[in-house]
C-alpha positions as CSV (number, residue, x, y, z in Angstrom):
1,M,74.0,-110.9,95.7
2,A,71.7,-108.6,97.5
3,I,68.6,-106.9,96.3
4,K,69.1,-103.2,95.4
5,T,65.8,-101.7,96.8
6,Q,66.8,-100.3,100.3
7,P,65.0,-98.0,102.8
8,T,65.4,-94.3,102.2
9,D,64.7,-91.1,104.1
10,A,62.2,-90.0,101.5
11,S,58.9,-88.6,102.5
12,V,56.0,-91.2,102.4
13,Q,53.5,-88.3,102.5
14,D,55.1,-86.6,99.5
15,F,55.3,-89.9,97.5
16,L,51.5,-90.6,98.2
17,D,50.5,-87.1,97.5
18,G,52.3,-87.3,94.1
19,A,50.5,-90.5,93.1
20,S,48.9,-90.7,89.7
21,P,46.1,-90.8,88.6
22,A,44.4,-88.6,91.2
23,R,42.2,-91.6,92.5
24,R,45.5,-93.3,93.6
25,V,46.3,-90.3,96.0
26,G,43.2,-91.1,98.1
27,E,43.6,-94.9,97.8
28,G,47.2,-94.7,98.8
29,H,46.4,-92.6,102.0
30,R,43.6,-95.1,102.9
31,V,46.0,-98.1,102.4
32,D,48.7,-96.3,104.5
33,E,46.2,-95.8,107.2
34,I,45.0,-99.4,107.2
35,M,48.7,-100.6,107.1
36,R,49.6,-98.4,110.1
37,T,46.6,-99.6,112.1
38,E,47.2,-103.3,111.4
39,T,51.0,-103.3,111.8
40,G,51.5,-100.6,114.4
41,A,54.6,-99.7,112.3
42,Q,55.6,-96.3,110.8
43,P,56.0,-96.4,106.9
44,V,59.3,-96.1,105.3
45,M,60.1,-95.6,101.6
46,W,62.0,-98.5,100.1
47,G,63.6,-97.2,96.9
48,P,61.6,-94.6,95.1
49,S,58.3,-96.3,95.0
50,I,57.5,-98.8,97.6
51,V,55.9,-97.9,101.1
52,G,57.1,-100.6,103.5
53,Y,56.2,-101.5,107.1
54,G,58.6,-103.4,109.2
55,S,61.5,-105.4,107.7
56,Y,63.0,-108.9,107.7
57,H,66.1,-110.5,106.4
58,Y,65.8,-113.1,103.9
59,V,68.2,-115.7,102.3
60,S,67.1,-117.5,99.1
61,P,69.2,-120.3,98.2
62,S,69.7,-120.9,94.6
63,K,71.6,-123.5,92.5
64,T,73.6,-120.7,90.8
65,S,73.7,-117.9,93.3
66,R,72.5,-117.0,96.8
67,T,70.4,-114.0,97.1
68,E,69.8,-112.3,100.5
69,G,68.9,-108.9,101.9
70,D,66.3,-107.0,103.8
71,W,62.7,-106.4,102.5
72,P,59.5,-104.9,104.1
73,K,57.3,-107.5,105.9
74,V,54.4,-105.9,104.0
75,G,54.1,-102.9,101.7
76,F,52.4,-101.3,98.8
77,S,52.8,-98.9,95.8
78,P,50.0,-96.8,94.4
79,R,51.1,-97.4,90.7
80,K,49.2,-95.9,87.7
81,T,47.5,-99.1,86.6
82,A,47.0,-100.8,89.9
83,M,47.6,-100.7,93.7
84,T,50.5,-103.1,94.1
85,F,50.8,-105.0,97.5
86,Y,53.9,-106.8,98.7
87,G,54.1,-109.7,101.1
88,L,50.4,-110.7,101.2
89,K,50.9,-114.1,99.8
90,D,54.4,-114.9,100.9
91,L,53.3,-117.0,103.9
92,P,51.1,-120.1,103.6
93,E,48.2,-118.5,105.6
94,G,48.2,-115.4,103.4
95,A,48.3,-117.5,100.2
96,A,45.3,-119.6,101.5
97,L,43.2,-116.4,102.5
98,L,44.1,-114.4,99.3
99,P,41.2,-116.0,97.2
100,E,38.7,-114.2,99.6
101,L,40.2,-110.8,98.8
102,G,38.0,-109.9,95.9
103,T,39.1,-108.9,92.4
104,Y,42.8,-108.9,92.1
105,T,45.6,-110.3,89.8
106,E,48.9,-111.7,90.8
107,G,52.5,-111.2,89.7
108,A,55.6,-113.1,90.9
109,G,55.6,-111.7,94.6
110,C,52.9,-109.0,94.1
111,V,49.0,-108.7,94.3
112,Y,47.5,-106.1,92.0
113,V,44.2,-104.3,92.8
114,K,42.8,-102.0,90.2
115,R,40.2,-100.4,92.6
116,L,40.0,-100.7,96.4
117,E,36.3,-100.9,96.2
118,Q,36.6,-104.3,94.4
119,I,38.2,-106.0,97.4
120,D,37.1,-106.9,100.9
121,I,39.0,-104.5,103.2
122,D,38.5,-106.9,106.2
123,V,40.3,-109.6,104.2
124,L,43.0,-107.0,103.3
125,R,43.4,-106.3,107.0
126,Q,43.8,-110.0,107.8
127,L,46.3,-110.4,105.0
128,I,48.4,-107.4,106.2
129,R,48.4,-108.9,109.8
130,I,49.6,-112.3,108.6
131,A,52.3,-110.7,106.4
132,F,53.5,-108.5,109.2
133,S,53.7,-111.6,111.6
134,R,56.8,-113.0,109.7
135,G,60.1,-113.1,111.8
136,D,61.3,-110.4,113.9
137,D,62.7,-107.2,112.5
138,P,66.5,-107.5,112.5
139,R,67.1,-103.8,112.8
140,P,67.4,-102.3,116.2
């Protein structure tokens, strides 16, 4: 089984400009700038709502089914209730550093931040670099 979220040709700029509430527009552009700087990668829309940087191929063995696919090395989405980050805690070094980020909550694979001013941007930069360091991008 493969994950359904795939890279698209949709405009990252248009997506970020359309974020809601208005505060998320500015935060989204700021996070995009930080991610571009720390990864050196251009952003790509993954599905309709995730801005991703780089990609890697994963295989998750399971007792009942095997899941595999491609996923961004690091990404985010400026959602209404929180800025959602992907990949920040997937590697042991990121998980160890995460408590230093500031005020956040966690989901299964995500880190949620209500306001950027509640986190340490230097720690965010480190977490992004750690997440982006995972395996080589399998795409040419």
